[in-house]
N, C-alpha and C positions, 0 to 999 in steps of 0.2 A: 781662819782668822775671822774675828767678829766684824759685822758690817758697821761702817762708820756713817753711812747713809742708807736708810731703809725706806722704800716706798712700797706700800702694800694696798692693793685693790683700790688704787686712787683714780678718781674721776674729776673732771672739771667741766662744769656747764656754765656758760655765760648767758645772762638774761638781759635782753634789751628792754628799753623803756616801754615798748609796745606789747610786752609780754612774750615775745618770741624767744626761743632759746637756741643756742649753738653748743653742741658738745665738742669741746676742744680736745679732751683727753678721756680715754675710756679704759678702765681696768689695767692700770699701769702697776707692774710689780718689778722692782729693781733693787738689788742689793749691791752696794759698793764697799769694797774693803779698803782699809787704810793704805795709803800709798799708791793707789791705782790712778791712772790717767784715763778717764772715760770721756769719749766723744759722743755727742748726740747729733745724729744726722737724719734728715728726712726732707720731703718736699716743703715748699713754702706753705705756711698755714697749718702745719701738722701738729704744732704745740710744743716744739723744742724749747723755745724761750719761756713758754708758759710753765713747762715742767721745771725748768731751772729756777724760775721765780717762785714757784710753790715751795721748792726745797729751801729757798732763801727766806721764806715767810713774807715775801713782798705781795703776794696774792694768796688767797685761801682756796684749798681744794673743796669740791662739792661733796666728796665722799672719800672714804678710805683713810689711811694713816701715813704720816710722814715723820720719821724720826731721824735726828742728826745727833751723833755722839750719844746715843741711847736716851735722848730727851726729845720732847716735841720741838718742831722746827721753830716755833715762836720763842721758846726758851733758848735755843741755840743762837738765835738772832740777838736776843738780849745779852747773852754771854759772849757775843762777838766771836763765835767759833769759826766763822768763815769771812773771807774777803770776797768782794764782788767786783768784777770788771765788766763794764757795759760795752755796748757796740761802739759808742763814741767815748772819747777819753773823759769828758765831763770835768775838765779842769777849770779853775777860776783864773781868768786872764789877768786879774789885778794882783794875784799872788805869784811870787817867784816859784820856780820848780821846787826848791827846798820847802817853801811854805805850803805848797800843795801837798807834798808828801807828809808834812807834819800835821795836816788838818785832823785826821782821826786821833792822833796822839794828843792834840790840844783838847778835843772833845772829851777824851778819856782822862784829861788833867795830868798828863805826864809833866814832870818839871822840865824846864827849858834845856838843861844840859842833856837829859835823857832823850828829849825830842830831837835835838840836834844830832846826837850820836846815832840814834836809830835811823833817822831820815837819811843821813849821809851814808850809812852802811847800806841801805836799800838802793840808793842811787848808784853806789859803786857796783852793786850786784847787777843792775841793769845797764852798767857801763855808761852812766850819765853823770858821774861825779863832777866833771868839770863844767857842767851846765847848771849847777844849783842856783846861780843868781840870774839865770835867764827867765823869761816869761813864756808861757805856753805858745803864744802867737809867734814867738821867734823860733819854734821848733817844727820839724817835719811831722807828718801824721804818725809815722812809726815811732818817732821819739816821744810824742805825746802819749801814745799807748804804753810805752815803757814807763813813763812817769806814772800813769794810771796803775800799772801793775805794781810799781814800787809802793805807791800809796796803799793799795789793797793788802800788801804784805807787811806794812809798817808795824802793825800791832801783833804780828806773829800768829796769824790764824793757822789752824791745822788743815783747813779746807780752802781751796780757791775755786770760785764759781765764775766762769767766763762766758759771756753771751756774745758769741761771734765777734771777738775784739779786733780781728784783722780783716774783716769783710770788705772794708773800704780801701784797702791798700792794693797797690799794684802787685803783680805776681812775684816779681823779684824781691820786693820788700817783704811780702808775706812769707816767702820761704826763709828769708833771713830772720824774721820774727819767730818763725817756728823753731829755728835752731836756738835762738836766744831763750825762748820759753823752755825748751828742754834743758838748756844749761841751768836756768834758774831752778827748775824742778829738781834736777839732780843735786844742785848745790844745797837745797833745803831738805835733803834726805828724802826726796820724793814725797812731798806732801800730797794729799789727795786733791785731784783736779777734776772738775766736770766742765766740759768745753762744748759749746754749741757751734756748729759749723755747717755750711752748705757744700764744702769742698771734700770730695772723696779722698783725694791724695793727702790733704791736710789731716783728715781724721785717721787715716792709716799710718801716716808718718809719726804722729804724736802719741798714739794711744796704746794703752794696755788692752782695752776692749772698745769696740764701736757698737753703740746701741742704735739700731735702725728703726725709725718710726714710720708708720704707714700714714697716708693722707688722712685728713680729718674725717671722723674723730681719730686722733692719734692713738695708735696702739703700738706696742713693741712687736715689730715684725720679726726681728732676729737680733741676737747679740753675738758678735763675732770676735773671737780672741785674736789679738794681733801679736803673734809670737816671733816678731822680728828681733834680731839681736840688738842689744844696747851696749854702749852708747850709739846713737844714730847720727848720721851726718849725710851730706849730699849724696854720697855713694849708695846710701840705703835705697834711694829712689830708683836706682838702676838694677836692684836685685830682682831675680825672677819671682821670689816670694812676695815682694812688694807689688809687682804686677798682678799676681794671682789673687792676693788679698784685696786689692783695689777692685778687681773684677767681681770678686765675691760680694763686696759691699754694693757695687753697682747692680748686680743681679738681685740682691735683697731689696734694693730700692724699687726696682722694676716689678718684682713680685708683689711688693707692698702696694704699689699703685694698682696692679691688676685685681688684687683682692679688695 
C-alpha cells in the first residue's frame, strides 16, 4: 500500500534567542500506510509531540521532507486532511457541546442543517448524544476529550493526529477511553491514526505498530509490529502476547536510553 504519511530524513533544530541550538529530532524516516494506528513512544523530551506537530504543519522541520496524502504537509493542512486532538480538550466553555463540535464546520461554512446533522452524528459516535446542550465545565475530563475527538472528526478527515490525549486521566478512565477510541476507529473504517503516549500498555493495546524514539536528539530506535488479534477488549491485556510485546517495547526504550 502507498504511504499516507511519509517522513524522510527529517531533522528539527530549535534555536534560542542567545544563539544556542537544541537538536530535537534527527534523521527521522517513517512511512505510515492508510488505516494504520501508529503510536509514538519515548522518554520525556525525545520529540514525540514535535514530530506530530511537524506532520500537522504546526511547526516546521529544519531539514528533510514531510508528505501527507502525497502532498506537502502545509498543503495537507490547508486541505484539512487531518484532525488534531491536543493533550487538553481545548473546548470553549461558553459554547455548548454541540456548538463546540460544530465549530470547524462553521469555519468551513457548512449550512446550519448540515452542521447540526454532522455534529449530532459525531456526538452519537462518541456516545455523548444526550449531552449536546451541556457545557464543557459540566462534563468530566474523559467526556471533554470525547467531545474534542468528535470535533476533530466532524469534517471527515482521513487522518487523526492525537497528542497524548488521555495523559491526564486516571488509569480506569484511560483504559475505558482506549476502548472507546478503538470503537471509533473501527466504526470509521479504521482511519489512519498517529497517537503520542508515554504509556507502554496503551501503545501496545491500541496500535498496529509502535514507533520507539530515543532520548534527545530523538531518533527512531525501533518500530515494533503489534500483531495482536482484533477486535481488542479488556481480555487482550491478559494475553501472553500482550505481555511479551509490552516487554519488547520496554526493552527498546531501555536500549534507546543506553545508546
